[in-house]
N, C-alpha and C positions, 0 to 999 in steps of 0.2 A: 604777742599771744596773751589773751586775757585769761586770768585764772577764774575758773568757775567754782563757786562756793557750793558745796554739797551739804544737804541737811539730812540728818538721820530721820527716818520715818517716826511719826509720833507713836508712842506706846500707850494707847488709850484703850477703852473697852471695845471699840470697833476693831482695832488691830489685834487685840486679844481674841476676839471672836473669829477673826480671819485665821489666826494661828491655830486655834482649836480645831476649826473645820479642816484645815490642811493636815492635821495630825490624826484625824479620825480613822478608825479601821474601815475596811471595805464593807463589812456586814456586822450587825448586832442582833442578838435575840432580846428584844426589848420587853417582851411579855414572858416572864418566868413561869414555867410550868413545873410544879413539883411532881414527884412520882405518884402521889395520891390525888392529884388534881384530875378531874374528869368532867365530862358533860353530865348534867342532871338528867333525870328521866324525861322531863318535859323538853329539854333541849335536844335529846336524842330523838324524841318523837317528832319534833319540828324538822330535824335533819332528815329523818327517814321519809317524811311526806313531802320533802322538798320546799319547806317553808323557810327560805333563807332570811326573810325579813324578821320573822319571829326569833330565829336562832341568833342572829347578830344583835338584835335589840336586847335579848336576854344577857348577852355577854359583853355588851358595850361598856358599861360602867367599870367592870372588872378589868377589861382590856385597857381602857383609857387610863385608869389609875396606875396600872402596872407600867404602861408606856411612860407616863409622866415621871414616875419615880426612877425608872431606869435612865431616862434622859437627864434628869437632875444629877444623878450620881456620876454619869459619864462626863457631863459638863464640869462638875466640881473637880473631878480627878484630872481631866485633861487641861483645864485652865490653870490649876495649881502647878502642873508640870511645866506648862509654857512659862509661867512666872519664874519658876526655878531656873529654867533655861536662860531667861532674860538676865536674871541676877548673876548666873554663872558667866555669861558673856560680858556683863559689866565689870565683874571682878577680874576677868582675864585681860580686859582692855586697860585696866588701871595700872599706872606706873611704868609705862613702856619707855619714857624719856629720861629716866634717872641716870645719873653719872656714877661711875665706880668709885669706891673708896680704896686707896692704896695705903697699907699700913707700913710704917717705918719699923726698923728692927727693934726699937724699944717701945713700940706702940702697945698699949694695953686696951682691951675692949671687953665688953660684957656679952656673953652668949647665954641666952635663956637665964639671965640673972647671975651667971657665974663669970668672974673676971678671968680672962685667959691672956697669955702672952703670944707674941708672934709665932714662937716656935711651936705652939700648939694650935695656932689658928687654922691649921689644915683640918681640924676637927669640925670646923664650922660647916653646917649642911644647909642646903636650900630649905627655906621655911623657918630657920632659926631666927629668933629676934635678938636684937642687941642695941646697946647705946653706943654712940660715938663719943668717947670721953673728951675728945679735942674740941667738939663743937656743941654737944648737947648739954643742956642745963638739966639739973635734977627736976623730974616731973615732966620732961619733954616726952613726946610720943616715941615709943621704941620703933626701931627699924626692923625690916624683915629681909633676910637674905634671899635674893632673887636668883643669883648664880654664884658659884664659888670658884675662884682660881687659886689653887694651892701653891703653884710654883712662885708666882710673884706676890703671893699673899694679898691678892686683890679680891674684894668682895663687892658685888653689885647689890645695891639696896634700893628699896622704894618705900615711900610712906603711903599707906593705903588712903584713898579718898573715900568719901561717903558713897555707898552703893544706893542707887535710887530705890525708894520704897514703893512697891506696886500694890500695896494693900488696898488702896482706894480704887484702883483700876479693877482689881479682882472682885471687890465687893460690888462695884458698879455693874459688872457683867452678871454676877450671880444674883443680883437683886431683881432680875427680870427686865423686861422691856424689849425694844426692837432687836438688839444684838443677841440677847438670850434666845428669843424666838427664832432668829436666823440660824443659830447653832442647833436648836432643837429640831427644826425642820430638816436640816442636813442630816441629823442622826436618824430621824424617822424615815428618810429616803433610803437609808441603809438597813432598815429592819428586814430580817429574814422572813418574817411573817409565818413562821413554822408553828406558832402556838395552837392553831385549830387542829392541825394534824397530830400534834403531841397530845392534846386532850382526847382526840379520837383514839389514838393508840392506847391511852390509859383507860378507856371506857369499856374495853372487853367486848363481850358478845351481847346481843339483844335478840329477843324472840319476836318474830313477825307473824302477823295473821292477816290474810288477804281474802276477801270475799270472792267466791266463785260465781260468775254470772249465771251459769246453767243451774245452780242450786242456791240462788240468792233468795231474798225475802219474797219475791214474787213467784219463784219457781221452787219453793221448798216442798219437801215431803211432808204431808200433813195427815198424821194419824192413818197410815196406810202400810200395807205390806210392801217391803222393798227387797229386791234381790241384789246381791253383790254385782252380778254381771250387768244389771240394769244401771247401777250407779257408775260403773266403769265406762259403759257405753255413753252415758250422758256426759261424762268427763272427757271422752275421746281418748281413753287409755286402753292399752292392751289388757285383755282379760287373762293374763298368765296366772300360773298357780300362786305366785307370791302376792300379786295384787288382789286376787280373789280372796286369799286367806286374810289379808290385812283388812280389807273392806268388810268382810263377813264378821271379823272380830268386833269392829265398831258397831255394826248393825245389831249384833247379839247383845251388846251392852247398852245401846242407845234406845232400843225398843221403839222403832219408828211407828208401829201400829198404835202406840199410845202417846205420841208426842210429835212436835214439829221439828224437822231437821233441816237446817241450812248447812251449806258447805263452805269450808275455808281451807286454804293452803296454809300450813304452819311450817315454819323453818327458822333456824337460828343463823345469824350472820355476824361477822365482825363489824363493829361500829366504824372502824377505819375503812373497811371495804365499802360500806354504805356511804361514807363521807366522800370517797373518791368517785362515786357514780356521777354521770352527767346530771345537771339539774333540769334539763329540758323535760317537760311533762310527758311528751310523746315518745321519749326514749323507751325502747322495748328491752325488758330485762328477762333473761332466761334463768330458770331455777331447776337445777338437777337434783332429784331425790327429795321432794318435799313430803311432809306428812299430811294426812287428810283428817280434818276435824269435821264431824257431822254432829250437829246439835243446835240448841237455841241459846245463843249467848245472852239474850235478853232475860232468859229465865235461869241462866247459869247451869244448863244441862248439856249433855252430850259426851262423846268420847273421841279420842284421837288414836290413829293407828299406832301400833307398837313400834313399827319400823317404817322407814321411808318407802314410798312407793317407787316402782320402776317407772319413772316418768320424768319428762322435761316439760315444764309449763312456762308459758310466756305471759308476762303482765306488763302494763304500762308503768313508767316511773312514778306517775302521780297516784297509782293505786297502792303503793307500798305503805304499810302502816305497822307500827309496833303493836304487839298484842294489847298493851295497856291503852293505846290510842285508838284501836278499832272499836266498832260499836259493841255495846253490851259489856258483860263481865269479861275480864281478862281470864285466860285459861289458868294463869297462876292463882287467880282468886278462887277459881272453881276447884282446881286440883291441889294447889299449894305446893311450894317447893320445887317448881319446875326450873330446870336449868337449860338455857339456850343451847348448850353444847350437846344436849340429848337429842336435838333436832337439827343437827348439822346438815347443811346442804351446800351445793356449789352454786355460786351466783356470778353472772357475767352479763355484760351488755351484748345484746344480739347484734351480730355483724350484718352488714348489708347483704353479704352473700347468703347467710343463713336465712334472712328474710326472703330473698329471691327464691331460694330452694323451697321454702315452706309454701310460697305462693304458687309454685309450679306443681305442687302435689295435688 
């Protein structure tokens, strides 16, 4: 039978990279989002109108920098831990073939620098260092107790050998290059990717304003008498007492006989809810309880209903706009100090069944 010589695998930067990858967690949040990090007004506008290219291009540098720094820290920490493990393995493998020393009754030895006699040798503990007076010369390396036998006064010792230094291996990996990139890619594959949702959660509410086709620029009321019932009929809404009162309030303040009035739906929504909407342009969105704005945003005039109308309106996904991103002056610029929470409405994606029922009416 021929003996087969086995060789320990090389502990180089490639092996270190492999060990780091094997030790990685299942997931990481590589892009850190602080409690006060949020989308900017321009980014929210891009999100609302479904302009993904604009949204991600605006956040690309910030995301990339955060990813890189997180990967760098993870690689440094994990690689250092692997090296510590290697050093521990080397130390535990050292000195396994040493022979025991047996002390005679009149034998003297030094334990941690103190001379002891055989009668007190039972005090020797694993890890204590000592000189063998019978064989060691002054200046020789001290021995370390590996195990202690008190009955026969036998002490097993070993002389530590040099533990390999992996500093160059560690620096080689952390210096960048093929193996560093390999680890970074493995980490990025484990990224949770939650940062956009977290930014959306932190961004609160936003005010939206959507043009109404039946009262748009080409179908505006132009210096004419307008009745509340007529407005509701054009909008396709019930002329109940509440709706009539709300529309009449707007007309009384907007003075249609002396101005141009266009119509807009106004409502507030959570940025996170808008983020979760499908991105397809033809997705139909239903809005329960919007406010009605009649006025001329190009001139900064008009009024908004005091309360939400009894209405459910449907718009296309690509028609959604923030108030500041819609044409003309934003309502907040006209009124000042408006809060999206004052215009709260329910927002949902229209189901296929709802679409079918609407088509059959």
